C-alpha angles and dihedrals in degrees: 000000000000115000119232115242117253114253116231133186118256114189122191138164116239136169114274090239091057091051090050092051091048092050092049092050092048090053092047091050094043094239138109126269088240095056092043091050091050091051093048092048093046093050093045093049092049089055092049092047091051090051090052091053091053093055 
C-alpha cells in the first residue's frame, strides 16, 4: 500500500493583489487556495525540471 506524503506548512510573502487573484480562482474552481497553490507549484516545477533536462 503506498503511503501518503506528509503535508507540511509553506509560508511565503506575496503581494496582496496576487493573493486576491489566487482566492478568486480558487472560488471559481471550487477548491481551496491551498490545493490550488499546490497544483500551480507542482505544474511550474515540472516545467522547470523539464527545461533543466533539455540543457
